N, C-alpha and C positions, 0 to 999 in steps of 0.2 A: 445473485447477486446480494448483500447483505450491508456492503462496508462501503465508502468510497470516501477517502479523506483526500480534501486539497487544499489549498496549494501545497500542502505539507503531509510528509506520510503517516503524522499522528493525528494531527490536528488540524480544523473540525471532521469528523464524519458528516456527512450531508444524508446519507439512504437509509432509509429506511425497511425497502425492498423493492425487489427490481427483480420482476417476473417475466419471463417471455412463452407465448400460446402454441398451442397449433387447432385450426380450425378446417374441418374438409364437411362437405353437406352442412348437415345439421350438428355433426359432431366438435365441442368449442370444450377446450380441456386446458391447463395449464400443463408445461413438460414437465410435468414430476412423478408422484404415486400414480402404479400404472403403466408406468414402460420403466421398459431396460434399458437401464445409460451404462454407458462404458466411458470412463475419461484418462486422457495418459497426457503427459506432453510428447512435443514434436522433438527429438530427440536432442540435446545438446541447448535447448530454449526454455524459454521462461510461457511460451504458448501452450494453451491448452486444447485440446480437440477432444471435445464430449460429441458422443453419439446417442444416440436415442431410439427404441425401436417399441412400434405397437400398430397391432390391427393393417401389417402390411407395408407400413412406411417407416423409410426412417429421414429423420433429423439430423442432420449433422453442425458442428458450431466450432469454427475456431473462434476464439478467446485471448484477446493478450489488449496492451497498451504498447501505443507508436511510441519508439524510441525518440526519449527528449520531448516529447510534448504530449500536452495533458488532454489526450484524446484515451478514450475505454473502446475496442472492437468487438464486436458479436456479428462472426462472417456466418449465415445460414446457408447449407444445401440441404433441401429435400428431396428424395426418390422414393416415387411411389412405384407400386407390385402393378400389373399388367392392368389387374380390374379395378384400379383403382380409380373411377370415375369420378369428375367435381372439381369444381374450386377449392382450392387449396388455400388455406395464410398462414400467416406467423404475425402472430401481436406482441406487443409491449408493453406493459405496467408497469408504471415506476410510482413510490410512495416517499416522496421526500422530505427527510426535515432538516433544512437547510441549518446548516450550524448547530446541530445535534438538540432543533427545538420544533415543538410542534407551533411555535407561536411564529408570525408575523409572515407565512412563507405565501408564494403567488406563483401559481402557476399559468399561463396562458401555451394557446393555439397559435403559429406563426402560419398566416394563411400562404404568404407568397413561398416558404420554407418548404409548410408543410413537418411543421418540425412543433414537437412542447418545450417549453422552455420552462424549469423552474427556477426561482432565484428570491433571493433575499441578503439584502446591504451589502452588494461587492461581491456575491457568491451567485455565478447562473452558471446553469446548465442546457446545454441544449443537448437533445437527442430527436435524432430523425434517420430516415434510410436511405438509400441508394435511388430508391424508384419511387413512384408515386405514392400516398398514402389512402384509403378508402375508406378508411373510417378513424375517427378523432374524439376524444373527449375529454373534459379538465370536471375535477369534481372536489368537493368536499370528502375530507376518509372518516363520517360521522356514521355512531350508531350501528346499525347493521348493515351499512353497506361492506359489500363484498369484491375481491378482485376484478379489477374490469368494469363491473357498472355495466353492461352492456346494454339493462335498459333504458339508460340517460344516450344512448345513440339512437338515432332516428334517422332513415337513410346517409346512413354515413356520416352525421353532424351530430353531437353533441355541443356541451358550454364551449365557450371558447374562453374563459375564465374563471377560477375561482382561489380564494383565499383563505388560511387557516391553516388547519393539516390538510394539505393537499394530496392528490394522486393524476396520473395523466395517462392517457390511454390512445394506443396508435393500431393499427392495422393494415396488411401489405397484402394485397392478392396478388399468387403466384402466379394464377390459373389451372389449368386442367394438367394434371401431371401423371396422367398412365402411365407407366414405363420410361418416364423422362424426369428430367431436374428442371428443380426452381430453387432462384437463389437469391437471398437478400442480405445485404450489410446496412448494423443499425449501428452510429457512432453517440457516444456521449462524449461532447464536448465542454471541456470546462474555462471560463473566462470571469475577468473583471467586470464586464459590463455585458446586457444582450449583445450588442452589434459585435462586441470580440466574438462570444461563444457562439454566435451563430456563424460569423462569417469563418469560425474555423470547420464550424460543419459543412461550410456550404466547399469551402475547400478540400477538405475529405474524400467527399461526397461524389465530387466530381472525376476523383482520381479513381485506377481499377483498383477493386478492392484485392486483386491478388497482388496489386503490388505494394499493399500495406502488409498486408501477411511475409511477402519476402521479405522485407524491413525488418520486422521483428524477427524472422526466424537468424539472418542475416545477422544481424545484432547481437544475437546471443550465440553463435557458433563464433565469433570475432570475440567476445568476448571468454567463453569456453576456452578457446584454442589457446589462447593466453599462458592458464597455467604451467606452471612447473610442473607440478603433480600429476600422474593420469589417471586414471579410473571413472567407473562411472557415479559411482556415487560420490567420490570428490566433487565431480562438476556437480550433480545434483546442487552438493550442500552450496559447495560454490553463487550459484546462480540462485540459491536461496536468500543465501547470506547480502547478495547483494541488493535484493528485492525489499532488504531491512533497513538500506542507506537512503537516508537525505540528503536530498543536491546541497545541502547546507554543511555535511559533514557530522550530524547526530546520526546511531547505530541506534534504533530501537531493540530491546528483547527478542521478540516475537509478535507477528501481527496480532490485532487484541480482537479477544472472541468472548470478553468476559465486561463488554463496560461499563457496568454498572456494581463493578465490586460484587459483585452475590457470590463469587465463587471464591474471588482472589483478589489482589490488589487491582487490576488490570496489569496488562504487559505489553502495551504502546509508547513504553516511555525508555531513556537512556540511563541507564546502569553503568557505572563507569566500569563496572568489574566485566560484567558480558560482553560488552563493545569492544573492551581491550582483547578479549579473547578470540573475537568475530575478526577485529582489526590484525592480531599478530597472524591469523590462518590465511587473512589476504597477504601478510607481507611474506609468510613461508611459502604462499604460490605465488607471489611474487606482482599480487596487484598494489604496490606502494603506496600509488595515489591517493587511494580509499583510505588507506593506516593514516596518509600525511595530513589527510581533509581530517581528520578525524580528532588525529592529536591537537593538530592547528585551534577544531571549533572546543575542545576541552579549556582549553589556556583562557579560554575568551567567557568560564563559566563564575555564576557567582562564586565563593569559596566560604567558609567561617572559618578562621585563623588558619589558612592554608589546609582544608581540609573541602574535601568535596561532600557535599550533600548526598543525600541515597541516588537520588535520581532527579534527571529533568526531559522536558521538552525539547522536540527540535530545534527547538527557536531561543534555545537556551535556558527559556524561564525556569523556575521551579515547578518539579510534580509533586505532587499528594506522598506527604512523608508519614511514617510511622513516628517519625519525631526523634532518631537514637542518631547516632551516626553509626556510618559502615568503615571502619578504618581500611579494610581491604579497598573500596572504591577506588580508593588517592594510591595506595598503593599499587595496586594493577596497573592504572594509569603508568605510573611512572616506569613501572616493571616494562611496560609495552613500548611505551618512550625509546628506553635505551635498546630494547631489541631492536626495535625499528630504526633505530641510528645506527647501531653495529649493523644492521641487514643493507640499507642502503648507505651509508659513510654520506647520510645527509647532516653534516657539521653546522650547515649555515642554518637547519630548524634548530638544531640542538642550541646555538647561539642567540637566536630568537627569541626561542620559548624558556633559559636560560633562570630569566627575574622569577617567573613562574614555577618551575621548578624546584627553585631552591625557597618558594613560599610556601611549596606543596612537603617537602620534606622537613623542613624546621616544623612545618603543622604535627606531623609526623613523628618529628624526636620529642615533641612534648609532652608525648603520650607515650613517652617510655619511663618509667619510675629507676631510682637509683639502683635497682637491681636488674633491670634490662628486661624486666617485666611490663610486657604491653596492657594499658588500661582498657577494663571490661569495655565489650560494643555489642552491638546486634549483631546477631549469626545470617549467615547466608541468606537465611528465608524469612528475617525477620520476626523468629517465633522466641527469643531469648537473648537477655546480655548475659556476658562473660567475659573470659580471656580465651581468646579463641583460638586456634594452634593454628589454622588457614589462616587466619587474619596476621596471625603474627609473622606469619613465613613474606607476609607481603609489604613490610614496613622496611622502609630507606631510613637509614639515622645516620650514616657518614661519607661527608665530602672526599672524596678521595684524589681531589686534583682537578686540572685541568685540563682540556684536549682541545685545539683548535677553539681557543676563546670560548669555550663552551664547561661550565660547569659541570663535572661527571659524578653521580650517587650513586652508594651501595647502602 
């Protein structure tokens, strides 16, 4: 795992890297290169099943988030062949840069809970399992340090605290697994205090791991079953788009894969255009509550003379910009809102948002000259400024009257 945003889905990220290891006898290695892997979704859900094979061992794990809770789950099942004798263990390594910085981090080992806790100023992440820990360590990620830093662990005990750019390590022995299975479930629990994060970890680790898996599968199946449109591809698209929706209403363009802007301008942001197309898809499929929440969220955004800026963070703050307005951002939102109202007949929403709709439509109207030609603006990819046909198709310039007290625009 290389990304964990909390409490919102866009900012801030707190994880530099999370890896899991497998040890047997004197063989200690991370579940990466050298293993054969297979990954798939549990049908109709966002639960991932990842299975790895090597040297007669099979290591499977379900990876998912608990519905409506700030908990990530990694549920391991290890199976050994008939000739696989010797103790087996699963290991955790976490390198957390809380709030996207290596400065000011702390990690400590909670002896009572048998968990490592990473934190900085109101962000706490408790990591632990549903069985006793056999080894632990907290350390700085300095110089030549490598994943796990096993050389710092003596008789199962390493450092209990570390400050700065930090990492943490845990190990759970599963015992002898020749021709039988062993299990451990690891939880990453988020909280605003250490007590909050640890309490959440305690609560979840006491419950059966199977219960959590069934809850996640059931939530995905219920969401999928509501779709008005059939098809495996449609279901997978809807499930993926649901993950782009922040609880406050913002819909980001994509999970972030270029946070340092090395190949792009980043994608963990809300563009009015991109988000509207997702909201429209939700409306067509029958998930009107997600679309409604987005349009309400849009109504509270900062605007310039009625026009939306290029992109925003999920908390409504302005995101980094290229400096010029993209007129289709505003036009797309107004178009999508009209489609939403026509499909849902939610004229109360239209009435509530009418002042904002009028301001945005007037802003677009001011960008049209006497010939009816749209002013130059940035294209979709922020590469050039021109009179863009696409943007022109998404302008709204004429009030057409009122319906149930709400202003209607074309």
